[in-house]
C-alpha positions in Angstrom: 50.5 -7.1 -6.4 52.2 -8.7 -9.5 49.6 -9.6 -12.1 51.6 -12.7 -13.0 51.2 -14.1 -9.5 48.5 -16.6 -8.7 46.0 -16.1 -5.9 47.8 -18.9 -4.1 51.1 -17.0 -4.4 49.6 -13.8 -3.2 47.6 -15.1 -0.3 49.7 -18.1 0.7 48.4 -21.3 2.3 47.9 -19.7 5.7 45.3 -17.2 4.5 43.6 -19.8 2.4 43.3 -22.0 5.5 42.0 -19.1 7.5 39.4 -18.4 4.7 38.3 -22.1 4.9 38.1 -22.0 8.7 35.9 -18.8 8.6 33.7 -20.4 5.9 33.0 -23.4 8.1 32.3 -21.2 11.1 29.6 -19.6 8.9 28.3 -23.0 7.9 27.9 -23.9 11.6 25.6 -20.9 11.9 23.5 -21.8 8.9 20.9 -24.4 9.6 20.2 -24.8 5.8 23.8 -25.6 5.0 24.8 -27.4 8.3 22.3 -30.1 7.7 24.1 -31.1 4.5 27.3 -31.9 6.4 28.2 -34.8 8.7 28.7 -33.9 12.4 32.5 -33.6 12.0 33.3 -30.8 9.6 37.1 -31.4 9.7 37.2 -33.7 6.6 35.1 -31.3 4.5 37.3 -28.4 5.7 40.5 -30.3 4.6 39.0 -31.1 1.2 38.0 -27.5 0.6 41.4 -26.3 1.7 43.2 -28.6 -0.7 40.8 -27.8 -3.5 41.3 -24.1 -3.1 45.0 -24.4 -3.0 44.7 -26.3 -6.3 42.4 -23.9 -8.1 44.2 -20.8 -6.8 47.4 -22.0 -8.4 49.2 -24.0 -5.7 50.2 -27.6 -5.4 48.0 -30.3 -6.9 47.6 -32.2 -3.7 43.8 -32.3 -4.1 44.2 -34.1 -7.5 46.7 -36.5 -6.1 44.4 -37.5 -3.2 40.9 -37.2 -4.8 41.3 -37.1 -8.5 39.6 -34.6 -10.8 37.2 -32.3 -8.7 34.1 -33.1 -10.7 32.3 -30.6 -8.5 28.8 -30.9 -9.9 28.9 -34.7 -9.9 30.3 -34.9 -6.3 27.5 -32.5 -5.1 24.6 -33.9 -7.1 23.4 -36.0 -4.2 22.3 -32.8 -2.4 19.5 -30.6 -3.8 21.1 -27.2 -4.6 18.6 -24.6 -5.6 18.9 -20.8 -5.9 18.2 -20.4 -2.2 20.9 -22.9 -1.1 23.3 -21.3 -3.6 22.7 -17.9 -2.1 23.1 -19.2 1.4 26.4 -20.8 0.5 27.7 -17.6 -1.2 26.6 -15.6 1.8 28.7 -17.8 4.1 31.7 -17.7 1.7 31.5 -13.9 1.2 31.3 -13.4 5.0 34.4 -15.6 5.3 36.2 -13.6 2.6 35.5 -10.4 4.4 37.3 -11.7 7.5 40.6 -12.4 5.7 42.9 -9.5 5.1 43.6 -9.2 1.4 43.8 -6.8 -1.5 40.3 -5.8 -2.7 41.2 -6.9 -6.2 42.0 -10.4 -5.0 38.8 -10.4 -3.0 36.8 -9.5 -6.1 38.5 -12.2 -8.1 37.8 -14.8 -5.4 34.2 -13.7 -5.1 33.7 -13.9 -8.9 35.2 -17.4 -8.9 32.8 -18.6 -6.2 29.8 -17.0 -8.0 30.7 -18.9 -11.2 31.2 -22.2 -9.3 28.0 -21.7 -7.2 25.9 -21.0 -10.4 27.3 -24.2 -11.9 26.3 -26.3 -8.8 22.6 -25.5 -9.0 20.8 -28.7 -9.8 17.2 -28.1 -8.8 
């Protein structure tokens, strides 16, 4: 692993896509999270995929299509408390475990998601 490489360069789009797919498989199993999404998860899956490509150092397609992420503002319509945050992180960490990657990269990704999840708490 070259320390100058981005997570995007190390994992590549395919592994990021697989991570997102595994995450939404976990969401399907979580009644608490599932109720926050529309019936069709495909648009949410696509948005998360493009967002992660962007934040992990890849193309800025997310910005071109959706503008600045404004994560907290975009999610403020849903009550996100500590319990919901922990459920979201549980699903994401389970997804991360299913994707083959260097443990250091896994730790970096987990740390990123903890930081973001903490920022999203609004209740």
